[in-house]
N, C-alpha and C positions, 0 to 999 in steps of 0.2 A: 612562541606562544604555546602554552600547554592547556589542554582542556580541563575543566572542572569535572566533578562527579556527574555521571548520568544515571538513569534508572538501572543500568547494567551493574552499577555498584550499589548493592542493597544496603539499606539503612533501616533501623527499627521504626515501625509505624506505631505500634501499640504493644503494651503488655496486655495480658488477659484482663486485668482489673480495669485499665483505662478503656479498653474496648467495651466492657460491660457498662461503664459510666457513659460512654459516647452513645450507646444504644438505649440509655435510660432503663436498664434492666436492674433487677434486684441484685444486691451485692453477692448473694449466694447462688447466682444463676450458673456460674461455672462449676461443672462437676468435678474438676481437678485443676491442679496448677498447670499452666502452659508456658512455654518459652516465648521469647519475643516474636512478634508477627512482623514480617518484612514486606509482604506484598499480598494482594488479593487476586484470586484466580477462580474463574467460573467453569473451566474445562478440567475435569478430573484427570484426563490424560496428560495435562501440562503441569500438574502439581509437582512441587519438589519441597524439601524441608524449608521451613520458614513461611509457608503459605497459609493464608486464611482462605479456606475453600467455601464458596457460596455457590451452590448449584444454580445453573442458568435458569432464568425465568423466561416465560413466553411474553414477548412485548405485545403491545396492542396491535402494532403493524409488524409482522414477523420478518420482513425483508426475506433473506434466504437463510436465516439461522435455523439450525436443526431444532427439532422438538426437544424439550428437556429430557434427560434420562430419568429413570426411576430413581428417586432421591436416595433411598437407602443403599442401592447398588453403587451410585456415584460416590456417596460418602465413604463407603467401604473401600472403593478404589483409591480415593484421595488419601485416606488415612494410611493405606498400604504403601502409597508412594511418598509418605513422609509429611503430610500436611500437619502443621502445628495445631490447627483447630478447624472444625467444620461448623457451619451454621445450617440449621434446618427449621422448618415450620410444620413438619409432619410428625406423626407419632413415630417414636424410635422402637424398632423391633430388631432383635438379634444382636444388639450391642450391649457391652458391659455398662453398668450404671456410671462408672467412672471414666468412660471413653471421652476423649476431648471433643465433645459435640455440644454446641451451645444452642439451646432451644429458644426461638424467638416467635413472637406472634405472627409476623409476616416477613418472610425473607426478602421480598422485593423492597419493602420499606426499609429494612435494615441495610440492604445493598445501596439504595439511593441515599440513605443518610450518611453512610461512610463515603460515598462519592461526593456528597456536598462538603463534608469535612475536608476531604483531600483537595477538592477544587479550591477551597478557601485558603489552603496552605501556599498557593502560588503567590510569591511576593511581588513579582514585577509584571509579568504578562503571561496570560494563557491565550494562545492563538488557536482559533478553530478554523480548520481548512476543509472545504468541500468543493465539489465540481465534478463534471462528467469525466474528466481525466486530468492528470497532473497533480492531484491532491496528495498521493503517497510520496511522490518525488519531492514536492514542496515541503511536506511535513518532515521527511528524513533529512533534507538539506538544512532546514531550520534547526533541527535537533542537534546535528553535528556541528553546525556553525556556532550556534548560541552557547554550546557547551564550553567555548573558549571565554565566555563572559560571565558564567555563573552556573551553578548546579541546574540541570535541566532534565526533563522527562519527555516522553512521547507515547503515542499509541504504538504498541508493538505490531510489526508486520502491517496488515491492513485490517485489523480487527476493529472495524468501524461501525458495527451495529450496537444496539443498546447494551448488551452484556459486555462487549469489549470496551465500550466507552465507560461504563460504570466501573469496570476493573481498572482501567487506566487512571481514572480520577481517584478511586479509593486507594490506589497504590502510591499516590504522590506523597513523598516524605516531607517532614518539616525542613525548612530552609531552601526549598526549591525556588529558583528565580524565574525560570521559564518552563512552559509546557506547551507542546504542539499536539493538538488532538485532531485526528481525522474523523470526519463524519460522512457516512455513506447512506444511500437510500436506493431502493429500486421500486418502491410502491408509494403512492400518495399518502401523506400523513406520517411517514416514518420520522422525518426530521422534526416535526412538531412535537414528537415525544422525546427525542434525544437532545435537541438544541437547548432547551431550557435547563437541562442537566449540566450542560457545559458552560453556558453563559460566558462566551469568550470576551476577553478584553479587546482583542483585535480579530475581526472576522474576515476570512478570505474566501472568495468564490472564483475559482480559477477559470472555469469554462462551462458553457452549456452546449452539449452536443447531442449525438444520436443515442447514447447509452440509455437503456430502459425505456426507449420510445414506445415500446409495445404496451407499457403500463400507464402511459400518460396520453391524453388526447392531443397534445400539441407541445411544441418547444416552450411556449409560454407557460404551460402547466408545469413543465420541468423547472423552469426558472422560478416560478412561485414556490415550488417545493424547496429548492436549494436556498431561496432567500430567507427561509425560516432561520437559518444560521445567522444571517445578517441581522434580522430583527431581534434575535436573542442576545446580541452583543450588549454588554453593559459598559458604562463609562462614556467618555467623550471622543474616543478615537473614531476617525472615519473608517468606513469599510473599504476593503481593497478588492477590486474585481478585474477580470480580464476584459480585453476589448470586445469579445463576442458577447459577454454578459451585458456590458454597457450599451452596445448597439441594440440587442434584443429588448432590453428594458425600455430604451427610448422608443423603439418601434411599437411596442405593445402597451406602453404607458404603465409598466409595472414599477411600483415603488420598491426600493431596496433598503428601506429602513431608516437611513440617515444620510449624512454627507458621504458621497462616493468618490474615491480616488481610483483612477484607471491605471493598471499596470500592464505594459505590453508595448506593441509597436505604434500605437496611436501618437500622432504628433504632439498632442497636448497631455500625454500621460504623465502622471506624477513620477513614475519610474518608467522611463522610455527605453525600450530595447532598440538601440541604434544600429548595431551590427552584430553578426554572429557567424563564427567560422567553426566548422566541425571537422575533426580528423578522426582517425580510427581510435585514438586514445583520449582526446580531450575536447572540451567545448570552451571556446574563448568568445567573450562578448563584451561589447562596450555599452554601458547602461548609464543614462543620464537620470540622476535622482534629485529632484527638487533643485535643479541647477548645478549639481556636482557631476563631473564626469568620472565614472568608476570603471576600471577594467577588471573583469572577472575571468579567472582561468580555473575551470572545474575539471578535475581529472576523470571525467566520465563523458562519453560521447552522446550527443543527441540534443536537438533543439529544445526538448523539454527541460533540460538542465539550465538553459539560458533563461527560459521563462520563470523557472523556479527561483533562480538567482535574483531575478528582478523583483519577485515578491519578497524574498528574504531581505534585500536591500531596502525596499519600501517599508517593511515592518521595522527594520533597524532605524531608519530615519525617523519614523513616528516615535520611537522610543528614545531618540537622542543618542544613539550609539555611534561610535566612530566608523564611518562607512569604509574607509580604506582598510582598517583593521578587520572589519567584517569580510571584505573581499579577500583579504589575505587568509582568513580562517577557512574560506571555502576551498582553497587550494589543496587542503588535506582530506577532502571528502572521499569516503569509500562507500561503495554500494553495500547496504545490508544484505546478507545472504538469505533472502527470502525470494519467493517466486515473483519477482518484479524486476526482471532483467539481470538477475544474478548470473555470474559467469563461472563456469567450471571447466577444469581440464580433466577429461576422461581418458582412461587407459583400459578400454574394453578387453576383458580376458587377461589382463596383465601382460600383454604382448609388447608393451612399449610403443605402440602405434597410437600416439595421442591425437585426440580431436578436441576442439573447443565447443562448449555447449552453453548456449544462452537460454536460461529458464525464465520465460516471460509468460508463464501459464496461468497467471492469476486473473487477468482481465484482458478483454480485447474489444476495441471499437474501431470504426473506420479511421478516426483521427490518430489513435495510438498506433494502429497498424502502419499508416503512412509515415509516421515519425520513425518507427523501427526500420522500415524499408529505406528511408532516407539515410539512416545510419549504415545500413548494409551496403549501400552504394559506395561507401568509403573503404570497404574491406576487400582484401585480395587474398583469400586463402586458396587452397587447392580447389575446393568446391564450396559453394554456399547451398546449404540444404535448409529449406523453410518448411516446418511442420505447422500447419494452421488448422485450428478447430473452428467450428461455427461461432460467429459473433452472435450473441443472443440478445433478446429483448429489443430488437430494432424496429418492430412494427411491420406494417404491411409492405414496406419497400425493402425488407431485409435482403431479398435475393438481388435486387438491383444494386444495393450498397456493396454486397460481396463482389458482384461482377465488376463494379466500378473500380475495384482495386487492381484490375489486370494491368493497366499501364505502369503502375508503381512496382508491381512484382517483376515485370519484364525489365523495367528500367534499373532495378536493383541488381540485375545480373544473377538471378537465382538459377542454380544449376539443376536442382531437383526440388519439386514442390510435392509435399505429402499432405493431402487434405483428409481431414477426419470429420465426417458428417455430411449431410445433404447440402448445406449452404456452402461449405468449403468445396464441395463437388461442383457447384455452379461456377465458382471462381476458376476451378481447374478447367472447365469447359472453355472459358474465355482465353486461357493462355496456352491451350494445347496446340501443338505444332510449333510453338516457340520455346516453351519451357517443358521439359519432360515432367510428367506428373504421375503420381500414384494416389488413389483415393480409397479410403477404408471407412468402415462403419465403427470400428472400435480401436482403442489405443493398443491393445495387445498385438493385433496384426501389424499396425504401424511400427511398433517397437521391434517386431520380428524382422521387418524389412530393414530398419536402420541397423540392427545388429549385423545383418548379413552383408550390407552394402557400404558400411562405413569404411572410409579410407583414412590413413594417416594424413593429417593436414586439413581435414574437413572442418568447416564451421557449421554447426547444427543449431538452429534457432527454433524454439517451440513457442508459439504465440496462441493463446486461447483463453478460455474462461475457466476459473478455478473449479467450479462445481461440476465440470465435465471431466475432471480428474486427469487432465493432460499433464499435470505436475508429476504424475507417476511414471511418465515415460523415461525420465533420467534413470530411475532405479531399475527399470526393466531392461535397459540396454547396457548398464554397467553396475556391478556390485558396489556397495558403499565404500569398500576398501580401495576401489580403483577410481574414486572421485576426489578431486582436490579443488576447493574453492580458490579462485585466482583474483588478483588485484588488477586494477586498470592498466598497470604498466606491463602487462604480458598479453601477447596476441599469438595465435597459432601460427601466423605468418613468420614469427621470429624463429621458429624451429624447423621449418620445412623448406625445401628448395623453392625458389621463386618461379612458380609455374602456374598456369591456369589450365585445368583439365575440364573441358566442357563436354558432357555427354552429347552425342549426336543422334541418339536413337529417337524415334518418334514417341508420342505419348503412350504411356503404359497405364493400364488400370488394374489394380489389385482385386 
């Protein structure tokens, strides 16, 4: 089986003239001739040739997105980086009259109009995925699997706020068969703004958990927020939800929009996860889908991949796709190299003393932390080093939720725990005397420790929340030229003597 084109293979979206017509502007609105437009970007720092640059807008519910830049400065940067065309609704100052800048009455309306056009280009199914955790894994597995059955696109990384969703939709090229869009929220009302923009054909709600609990009065409130994606679905397909979602909806009397199919371990699930085995390299699962027994073998370790595979099979069944072929396509899955469990081989200082580094610094919740620790139990490097930042937005019981992870950390065989922040410090207090710990207030001090104490054969795992900048640690401990992204078929254990070196010193505090 060979995959079709994905959004990584750029294809023309518009000419300048067709873009002007799409936005209902005057024929002479373009100040100059422009080349083909291949994608839409809202972040000036991510622009490359072929881009239509539309400066980010401030959504009604801003989630955690940055405030927009000064438009003229952002446009100048985007054009310097090679943007084909920029759009603005502010007066132009300091630009040539023939600069490739298109003036529109309202750039938000222009952005959402292009998103609507792109969304309607999807010929077979647009799948909208949300949930407290598991949505990025499900979206990426969907994208790579369905690419074997037709041209497909997806949300890049986890750019799941209003600007990222609008960019994803506006960048969908003609001929696209499938698109998987991730929708995120951290504040009430955010999904009510973005879900109608997506209008998925099939809506998925993976899980309702503790994330962003500080911003919602109850789990029921979180469920109602996530259910906006289900209510926005169009067409006749049922919505797909995880068992925790179905149980909470039944308990609270929350309606989920339409007919609901459960995906997970429940006995009566539409796609039932019957068994799952995890090794250091793979996840194998037996999944019963509408009466068919399917064996899935994903070359990535973690129970989250089994759950994601069940959702992929459920979606494929709704679409009438051959399930055994879909399962076969999942055998080739490779983790995208973004801060969601991406693996690296580091050679600090160029000394040839390699360590393995797992970068999971984008998001952290009690559920996702437990899933990571379950995986680490399978590993046997020289040492396991866990760098953990505070889990945020958990509400009044945030300290108790951190302390409650102590048995999982101990059970995973962690040899050194490095905590960053006061909540991670509370977890360190629970494990002291059993697991050596270091606690810091900032990442620079933590990185300094890691540089000085790394040993050949170490496995270093960083788990935290993206906007606390834990993703910078990798570059602080090893220069870019000493970093190599690695596939799932390589482990640090393959290249070092089979030994376990457990520190015996008592708890240390930095």
